[in-house]
C-alpha positions in Angstrom: 84.2 58.0 152.0 80.4 57.9 152.4 78.8 61.4 152.5 75.1 60.7 152.1 72.7 57.7 152.2 69.5 57.7 150.2 67.3 54.6 150.7 64.7 53.1 153.0 64.6 52.5 156.7 65.3 48.9 157.3 65.3 48.9 161.1 66.5 51.1 164.0 67.4 50.9 167.7 68.2 53.2 170.6 71.0 55.1 168.8 71.2 53.6 165.3 69.3 53.1 162.1 70.0 50.7 159.2 69.3 52.3 155.8 68.7 49.9 152.9 70.4 51.4 149.8 69.7 49.1 146.8 69.8 46.0 148.9 72.8 47.0 151.0 72.2 47.8 154.6 74.2 50.7 156.1 74.3 51.1 159.9 74.4 54.7 161.0 74.6 56.1 164.5 72.2 59.0 165.1 71.0 61.3 167.9 67.7 60.5 169.5 66.4 63.7 168.0 67.1 62.5 164.5 65.8 59.0 165.2 62.5 60.5 166.4 62.1 62.2 163.1 62.7 59.2 160.9 59.9 57.5 159.0 58.7 54.1 160.0 60.3 50.9 158.6 60.1 50.9 154.8 59.9 54.6 154.6 62.1 56.7 152.4 65.0 58.4 154.2 68.0 60.6 153.3 70.8 61.0 155.8 73.9 63.2 155.6 76.8 61.1 156.8 80.1 61.7 158.6 82.4 58.7 158.4 84.9 57.9 161.2 87.7 55.5 160.2 89.7 54.0 163.0 92.1 51.1 163.2 89.5 48.8 164.6 86.3 50.1 163.0 84.5 52.2 160.5 81.5 54.1 162.0 78.9 56.1 160.1 77.0 58.9 161.8 73.8 60.1 160.3 72.0 63.5 160.3 68.9 64.9 158.7 70.2 68.4 158.5 73.4 70.1 157.6 73.2 72.2 160.8 73.1 69.1 163.0 76.1 67.6 161.2 78.0 70.8 161.5 77.4 70.9 165.2 78.4 67.3 165.6 81.8 68.1 164.0 82.2 71.3 166.0 81.5 69.8 169.3 84.2 67.2 168.8 86.8 69.8 168.6 86.5 70.3 172.3 88.6 68.1 174.5 86.5 65.5 176.3 83.8 65.5 173.7 83.8 62.4 171.5 81.2 61.2 169.1 79.0 59.6 171.7 78.9 62.7 173.9 78.3 64.9 170.9 75.2 62.8 169.9 74.0 63.0 173.5 74.2 66.8 173.4 72.4 66.9 170.0 69.7 64.6 171.5 69.0 67.2 174.2 69.5 70.4 172.3 68.8 71.5 168.8 71.2 73.7 166.9 69.4 76.9 167.7 69.5 76.1 171.4 73.2 75.3 171.3 73.9 78.6 169.7 72.0 80.4 172.5 73.7 78.3 175.2 77.2 79.0 173.9 76.5 82.7 173.4 75.2 83.0 176.9 78.0 80.8 178.3 75.2 78.7 180.0 77.3 75.9 181.4 74.5 74.8 183.7 72.3 73.9 180.7 75.0 71.7 179.3 75.4 69.7 182.5 71.9 68.4 182.0 73.4 66.1 179.3 74.6 62.7 180.6 78.4 62.6 180.5 78.9 66.4 180.6 80.4 67.8 183.9 81.1 71.4 184.8 84.7 71.3 183.3 83.6 69.9 179.9 80.7 72.3 179.9 83.0 75.2 180.5 85.3 74.1 177.7 82.4 73.9 175.3 81.2 77.4 176.0 84.6 79.0 176.1 86.3 77.2 173.2 83.3 77.4 170.8 82.2 81.0 171.5 84.4 82.5 168.7 83.7 79.7 166.3 79.9 79.9 166.8 80.1 83.7 166.4 81.5 83.2 162.9 79.0 80.6 161.8 76.2 81.5 159.5 73.4 80.8 161.9 71.0 83.6 161.1 68.2 84.6 163.5 68.8 81.6 165.7 72.0 83.2 167.1 69.9 85.8 168.8 66.8 84.0 169.9 66.4 83.7 173.6 67.3 80.7 175.7 66.7 81.5 179.3 67.2 78.8 181.9 64.3 78.2 184.3 66.1 77.2 187.4 63.1 75.6 189.0 62.3 73.3 186.0 65.8 73.2 184.6 64.4 73.7 181.1 65.3 76.0 178.3 62.5 78.4 177.3 61.9 81.2 174.8 61.2 84.7 176.1 61.9 87.0 173.1 65.0 88.5 171.7 66.4 91.3 169.6 65.8 91.0 165.9 68.6 89.3 163.9 69.4 92.3 161.7 69.7 94.7 164.6 71.7 92.1 166.6 74.1 91.6 163.7 74.6 95.3 163.3 75.2 95.6 167.0 77.8 92.9 167.0 79.6 94.5 164.1 79.6 97.8 165.9 81.2 96.3 169.0 83.8 94.5 166.9 84.6 97.9 165.3 85.1 99.3 168.8 87.8 96.7 169.3 86.0 93.9 171.1 86.6 90.3 170.0 83.8 89.0 167.8 83.0 86.1 170.2 82.7 88.5 173.2 80.6 90.9 171.2 78.4 88.0 170.1 77.8 86.8 173.6 77.1 90.3 175.0 74.6 91.1 172.3 72.8 87.8 172.7 72.5 88.4 176.4 71.2 92.0 175.7 68.7 90.6 173.2 67.2 88.3 175.8 66.9 91.2 178.3 65.5 93.8 175.9 63.1 91.7 173.8 62.3 91.4 170.1 61.9 95.2 169.4 65.3 96.3 170.7 67.0 98.8 168.4 70.7 98.6 167.3 71.5 101.5 169.7 69.8 99.8 172.7 71.6 96.5 171.9 75.0 98.3 171.7 74.4 100.1 174.9 73.3 97.0 176.8 76.1 95.0 175.2 78.7 97.4 176.3 77.4 97.1 179.9 77.7 93.3 179.6 81.3 93.6 178.4 82.2 95.9 181.2 81.1 93.4 183.8 
């Protein structure tokens, strides 16, 4: 099982790169985001690898960060999301953005990705909500991702601080709410209240979201 490639960029295409490792070329499929960040041909490169072994092929998927690799694996737990669709999602959204989208159940944003319809988008947000809430994603979990309906683009507009947000989630969980629901409610509250929101404000606003 190949877990990492360290070598030089031999060549690359629309969705792949060949990494020369001591004279052996390994073809790895990558998201467009990863490919954009690769060095030019001949440059040094390190890729984290997920290996898929099937009856008719062995495919390598390459990632520059552990977060992107983690999201690639997580997305494929959703019915209707295979490797190709997962890479398309990662080409459109970074890990922070995906965290925000799932927390806010923003199905509309996901349908911007080719191959993602409303049903699959709904599965992604509903099935991954609890899993994302348990991931160690730090401040990114509570950064704002508001959808501009006119431009259909994700933009930043401030959010509650990660420490306050984390405390607010814990408080709501202690009140008996599921962690995934609490996570989404506090993320929404953080977008509305801004970066200076206190724990108490986030809890109050989160409770209102949960009551809807």
